[in-house]
C-alpha positions, -999 to +999 in steps of 0.1 A: -129+109-735-140+097-701-146+124-675-121+113-652-096+113-681-111+149-689-103+162-649-068+149-654-056+161-691-066+195-671-046+188-639-010+178-653-013+214-669-013+233-638+019+254-630+034+246-592+063+257-567+089+236-558+075+224-523+040+217-544+059+195-563+074+177-538+041+168-523+030+160-555+062+139-565+058+122-530+024+112-538+034+095-576+060+079-554+037+061-530+013+049-549+027+038-587+062+036-581+086+004-573+118-002-561+142-029-576+178-037-581+191-052-616+226-060-623+237-041-593+217-007-607+194+006-581+157+017-604+125+030-593+096+020-618+065+040-624+038+016-638+004+034-653-016+029-685-023+068-688+006+085-708-009+118-697-002+109-662+031+095-673+041+132-689+034+148-655+058+119-633+086+128-665+076+165-657+082+158-621+115+139-622+133+159-646+125+192-627+135+180-594+158+156-597+172+159-632+168+116-633+176+100-665+147+080-672+139+048-698+107+049-711+094+009-717+057-008-729+043-041-718+020-055-735-010-069-709-033-100-709-050-101-740-083-090-726-065-055-708-070-032-742-042-008-729-005-016-728+011-011-692+034+020-692+069+018-673+087+050-668+123+040-651+146+058-634+176+052-634+198+080-617+195+101-582+176+069-570+197+077-536+187+112-535+149+104-542+146+073-513+165+095-488+147+126-494+111+107-495+121+082-470+108+055-497+122+027-480+117+033-446+081+053-439+070+074-466+039+085-448+055+102-422+076+116-447+043+127-467+029+140-437+061+159-432+062+179-466+022+185-462+020+213-440+004+241-459-032+236-481-013+239-512+011+208-504-016+193-490-036+200-525-005+190-543-002+152-530-040+147-533-034+162-568-006+133-572-029+107-559-056+108-576-034+112-613-022+079-604-052+056-592-075+080-589-114+074-607-144+096-607-181+084-628-190+105-655-215+130-641-242+122-663-246+082-649-270+075-625-243+076-593-219+103-584-185+082-573-146+096-569-126+073-553-082+069-546-070+032-547-043+021-527-028-015-518-017-001-487-043+010-458-019+032-436-017+050-473-055+052-475-058+065-444-031+090-450-051+101-476-087+102-463-070+122-435-055+149-461-094+148-478-111+157-445-089+184-435-109+197-465-143+191-449-152+168-475-163+137-454-143+110-473-146+076-461-131+042-466-138+007-475-118-026-483-112-036-517-103-070-529-070-062-533-063-027-512-086-002-504-103+031-514-109+064-499-140+075-514-166+105-520-200+097-528-217+134-526-220+155-553-212+188-537-181+169-524-167+154-554-172+192-569-149+210-543-126+181-543-123+186-584-117+228-575-097+220-550-070+200-571-073+230-598-091+217-626-115+243-627-127+238-661-137+200-652-161+216-624-181+239-647-180+207-666-194+186-638-214+212-628-234+217-660-238+179-664-251+178-625-278+205-634-289+192-664-294+158-649-309+167-618-334+192-641-343+166-664-350+142-636-371+168-621-389+168-651-395+131-654-408+136-618-432+162-621-443+144-658-450+109-640-471+121-610-489+139-636-491+107-652-504+088-627-528+115-614-543+114-650-547+074-647-558+083-615-584+105-631-594+085-655-599+053-631-624+073-610-645+085-636-649+055-652-664+043-619-684+075-611-701+064-644-702+025-637-724+038-606-743+062-626-751+034-648-759+008-622-782+038-605-800+051-634-815+011-642-822-003-610-825+031-584-861+027-569-860+047-539-876+077-555-865+107-564-824+118-563-819+150-545-803+180-570-775+181-559-771+146-565-783+151-598-763+177-608-728+158-602-746+127-621-756+153-651-720+172-647-706+131-653-722+120-677-718+154-701-679+153-694-668+121-684-633+127-694-629+157-673-611+156-642-622+169-606-608+207-613-620+206-643-653+197-633-656+220-608-654+250-631-676+237-657-702+237-629-698+273-620-708+276-656-733+252-657-748+264-628-741+298-616-728+290-587-691+277-571-684+246-557-650+227-542-636+203-549-641+183-518-673+199-523-680+176-556-658+148-542-683+149-516-714+145-537-696+113-562-697+096-528-731+099-521-735+084-555-713+054-550-732+049-510-760+046-533-746+024-560-726+003-535-767-002-516-782-014-549-750-035-557-753-050-521-792-061-528-787-073-560-761-097-542-788-109-517-814-109-544-791-133-561-786-153-532-820-159-522-828-171-559-799-197-555-814-212-523-851-214-539 
């Protein structure tokens, strides 16, 4: 079961007042219904692929208008898995149209029946049930959206969402518009205000686990990168030491440089922090990482001098 379906399954169980029913029904009517006349009979069809959402609309219809209904199914194209469910309202059509201004200005009517916070939540709940979707919080991208093929409807939905400080945005799709949320906190708040408390807990639990795993991965990647960097630095130091031991003719090296050389040769796999601890045990004195790194810097400088000298010597040989 998808996370969106989990949320919707919980939303249809929420008990609501009469005015909230009207607001929720208005969202169903505006976003999911079509009016038509067949054989001189007026009808309103609610179309969806979700049986769960159909049950909610049926409950609202029977409670508010006692309308007679017919349930139909229409097979879609071969690549579509789910058939289209049509819940057809055959009576009380004039009353529904009049109360919701359905054939005149349905959005203005929707504004009139969403005066309170609870009524606004109810309209958003209905809108999400009809055309809403949400990514699973386990995925890499947080996203929640509500779709409409009418610009005025999506602007109204955005206005309702932002009345709760959700920072919803609008973008155009190929066949319509969406009001969407990208921020995880806003998505969680939206699910909460719709009333899907259990879904909120699941969303937050998944988000915490995912964020925790991401943090662990970042730490591990950082440690691996540091370990790789340490191995490369150690190998370069060993190469410098090998070159000095073979070709250095500048006289005896000072004690500090000799100590660093001996330490690296004895502990080729130790990182800088480990070497400072070993240094204290070996020589009975403390040294900082920067201090030890300075000594390795001197070793590199001596080795680079040898390399430069050998390069000049080889060039002279070629000239002879």
